C-alpha angles and dihedrals in degrees: 000000000000112000104154134021144167129235125177102167117125122225090256091054092049091048090053096043098047100028092242117189100196137023113205123213093251090045091057091046092051095044100079127118108278129163104189107043110174138186115295090023119124111261131197112236139173116231140164122225132184114247102196122330100313112011116095122195123198111216142185105223141168118247130179113241108241117061118240111197114233091243096052117123091216142356096250094113096049095106089057095055099057092119133042117202112234089219093064107016093105094052108030110102093226092058113020099089092047091047091053098048114006113054124153144175125234117208111225141166091212142303138250131242131175132220130184113255138162123245121182090343096308130102118251136178101238117200124217126194112220110206138161108284092219096045127249129096139298132233108211115206113236146160129221138203140194119231127182114218133175090275097047138270124346128193113210137183144209126192118225117236138186140181110304120254120244092258093063104019092097088067098044136345095232132056138178122261136226132196138252095219120033095189094052093044095052095041107116090200091065101088101155106111094205092054091048092047092052089063094061120101134166116261106271130223100010122174117205113212127186111242140182119294087229086091088068088080112069092212091067118090139162141097091277088075092072095047112111117247128200123255112274097036 
């Protein structure tokens, strides 16, 4: 599972890293340093859309985290569909159309997971920040959907997860995925689910670090949340 993450990249950094052609207004608004991004928050994502029959534009856009299927009557279940399991994303009715035609990448510094621990004889939910061991950023594989509500159109997102690798499985049994080929993954012309699925890989080389329990409250934000803390604090 991936239920919180951090992303500090600026729009200019995302444009350079992913060769983005256009930054939308909502994309710029969502692409600000945040260290406790939670479900239903706006998220910066890289997508490709067809402009006409042949022209493809790569964009930095803002999506709400928590996918609402196009056929939903309301958005009440969005917070439950923050992740899409790689094992079923191509078949599950909530995700299969988006997986075939609307794939995206989410820039991130790392993500949080929690494990039960004991502190001073009492149980606590201890957060860990899972980040690239060699530094740098992540590109989380996602899918997005359009849903029309009473107040207009909404663009929503789910992050694809898989079974956690041995290096991070002791923290949590699920982890986000990335892709082997950015261009192929984002290509809206690629509609074969098997070909798209073959591009997915678990995030490599992650380093789990113990961080402050302040991140447990979604109202807390700031770079101090991703700073490692010693055991017993």
